[in-house]
C-alpha positions in Angstrom: 7.7 -6.4 -16.4 8.1 -8.9 -13.1 8.7 -12.6 -13.3 6.1 -14.4 -11.7 8.8 -15.1 -8.6 8.7 -11.4 -7.8 5.3 -10.7 -8.8 3.3 -8.7 -5.9 0.1 -10.0 -5.4 -2.2 -7.9 -3.1 -5.0 -7.2 -6.0 -5.0 -10.9 -7.0 -8.9 -12.4 -6.9 -9.8 -16.0 -7.5 -11.4 -16.2 -11.0 -14.2 -18.0 -10.1 -15.1 -15.7 -7.2 -15.6 -12.5 -8.0 -13.7 -10.0 -6.3 -12.7 -12.2 -3.5 -9.0 -12.0 -3.0 -6.3 -14.9 -2.7 -4.7 -16.2 0.3 -1.6 -15.2 -1.1 -3.0 -11.5 -1.8 -4.9 -11.1 1.7 -1.0 -12.1 3.5 1.0 -10.0 1.6 -1.8 -7.5 2.6 -1.4 -8.2 6.1 1.9 -8.2 6.2 2.5 -4.7 4.5 -0.1 -2.9 7.0 1.5 -4.5 9.6 4.7 -3.2 9.2 2.8 0.0 7.9 1.8 1.0 11.7 3.9 -1.0 13.8 7.1 0.1 15.9 8.0 -2.1 18.0 11.2 -4.2 16.6 10.1 -7.4 18.5 6.8 -7.4 16.6 8.5 -6.9 13.4 10.5 -10.2 13.2 9.1 -12.9 10.7 7.7 -14.4 14.1 6.2 -11.4 15.3 4.2 -11.0 11.9 2.8 -14.3 11.8 1.8 -14.4 15.2 -0.3 -10.7 13.8 -1.6 -12.6 11.3 -2.5 -15.9 13.0 -4.5 -13.9 15.5 -6.5 -12.5 12.7 -7.1 -15.8 11.1 -7.7 -17.7 14.3 -4.9 -20.4 14.0 -1.3 -20.9 15.6 1.4 -18.7 14.1 3.5 -21.8 12.9 0.6 -22.5 10.3 1.1 -18.8 8.3 5.4 -18.7 9.1 6.5 -20.6 6.2 3.9 -17.8 3.7 5.5 -15.0 5.7 8.6 -16.3 5.2 8.5 -17.0 1.2 6.5 -13.6 0.8 9.3 -11.6 2.6 12.3 -13.4 0.9 10.8 -13.7 -2.1 8.6 -11.3 -2.8 8.6 -7.9 -0.9 12.4 -7.4 -0.1 13.6 -8.4 -3.6 11.2 -6.0 -4.9 12.4 -3.2 -2.6 9.1 -2.8 -0.7 10.3 -4.5 2.7 14.1 -4.6 3.9 15.8 -5.3 7.0 15.9 -3.0 9.8 18.3 -4.3 12.4 18.9 -7.8 14.4 17.4 -8.3 17.9 19.9 -10.5 20.2 19.3 -13.9 21.1 20.4 -15.3 24.5 19.3 -18.7 23.6 19.3 -21.1 20.9 22.6 -22.0 18.4 25.7 -20.1 19.1 25.8 -18.8 15.5 22.3 -18.0 15.4 22.7 -15.8 18.8 25.9 -13.8 17.3 23.5 -13.3 14.3 20.6 -12.3 16.1 16.9 -12.3 14.7 16.2 -9.7 11.9 13.5 -7.3 12.0 11.9 -5.8 9.0 10.1 -2.1 7.8 8.6 -0.5 4.9 11.0 1.1 2.5 9.3 4.4 0.4 8.3 2.3 -2.1 6.5 0.3 0.6 4.7 3.4 2.0 3.4 4.2 -1.4 2.1 0.6 -1.8 0.8 0.7 1.7 -1.4 3.5 0.6 -3.4 1.5 -2.1 -4.6 -1.4 0.3 -7.8 -0.8 2.6 -6.3 -2.9 5.5 -3.8 0.2 6.5 -5.6 2.6 8.6 -2.8 5.2 9.1 -2.9 6.5 5.3 -3.0 10.4 6.1 0.4 9.8 8.4 2.4 7.2 5.9 1.5 9.8 2.9 2.6 12.7 4.4 6.0 10.8 5.6 6.1 9.7 2.1 5.8 13.0 0.6 9.0 14.3 2.8 11.0 11.8 1.0 11.0 13.8 -2.0 10.2 10.8 -4.5 8.0 12.6 -6.7 9.7 14.6 -9.4 6.9 17.2 -9.9 6.8 19.6 -6.8 3.4 21.1 -8.3 1.9 17.1 -8.4 3.3 17.1 -4.5 1.5 20.7 -3.6 -1.7 19.5 -5.2 -1.7 15.8 -3.2 -1.1 17.9 0.0 -4.4 20.0 -0.7 -6.4 16.9 -2.0 -5.4 15.1 1.0 -7.1 17.5 3.4 -10.2 18.3 1.1 -10.7 14.5 -1.0 -8.6 12.0 1.1 -10.5 9.2 -0.5 -9.8 10.7 -4.1 -6.5 10.9 -3.3 -5.9 7.0 -2.2 -8.0 6.0 -5.3 -5.4 7.5 -7.3 -2.4 5.4 -5.3 -4.3 2.6 -5.6 -4.9 2.6 -9.1 -1.4 3.5 -9.3 0.2 0.3 -7.6 -2.5 -1.7 -9.4 -1.4 -0.4 -12.9 2.4 -1.7 -11.2 1.3 -5.3 -10.2 -0.5 -5.8 -13.8 3.2 -4.6 -15.7 1.4 -1.3 -16.8 4.4 0.6 -14.7 7.6 -0.8 -14.5 8.8 1.2 -11.7 6.8 2.7 -8.6 9.2 5.3 -7.8 9.5 8.0 -8.5 5.6 9.0 -8.5 5.2 10.8 -12.2 2.4 12.5 -13.3 3.1 11.1 -16.8 2.1 7.9 -15.8 -0.8 9.0 -13.9 -2.2 10.6 -16.8 -1.7 7.2 -18.9 -3.5 5.5 -16.1 -6.2 7.3 -14.7 -6.4 10.2 -18.1 -10.4 9.2 -18.4 -10.9 9.1 -14.9 -9.2 12.7 -14.6 -10.9 14.2 -17.3 -14.2 13.1 -15.8 -13.5 14.4 -12.3 -12.1 17.8 -13.8 -15.5 18.3 -16.0 -17.2 17.3 -12.6 -15.5 19.8 -10.7 -15.3 22.5 -13.6 -19.1 22.3 -13.9 -19.8 22.5 -9.9 -18.0 25.8 -9.4 -19.9 27.4 -12.2 -23.1 26.5 -10.4 -25.7 28.5 -8.2 -25.7 28.0 -4.8 -29.4 26.0 -5.0 -28.0 23.8 -7.7 -24.9 22.9 -6.1 -27.0 21.6 -3.2 -29.5 19.7 -5.7 -25.7 17.9 -7.1 -24.5 17.2 -3.5 -28.3 15.8 -2.5 -27.7 13.3 -5.6 -24.3 12.5 -4.9 -25.1 11.8 -1.3 -27.5 9.4 -2.1 -24.8 7.1 -3.6 -23.1 6.9 -0.4 
């Protein structure tokens, strides 16, 4: 289990405020979601990330910079979720800094997996296809099934990833990668059983009864 210094906090909530996420959880989610969609290296530096978060918070970017710096250097990079992608040259400032340049960052394969678990990420379909192309699943059958489910039930697919990453954050899964069916079964065994029972029963119904069930489910949103 990860020690406190390197624990991912994206699902942490206030004990006295129900499901309201902590400031650290929100900030880490925004770092990950920003890197999940951004392609411009100028906007993938610590400053670029801080400016993006500050704009959403309607505050000065310098107010969030220290938190972003800490999340990257003490949590997201050590955990292998984010890594340095390169350095941008500087024309001004201290000579040593000009020679080293300013680092910019991107998500690793593990970072893609984490991004698939949070609501703030809006390009999940694209990320999932990119993740699947990296051979991070031991079970080819599982990979093929997820590709099919992505077309017919994307919300169910991302429900799987959310619970998988949440289990890792809670110490129930030691390593996120490779993505394995055995660990999924341990986490979602009961839920999968309910889904399977529902699906098997649904396909056996007459057309009129299927319409009745779909009508009922529609009332739940």
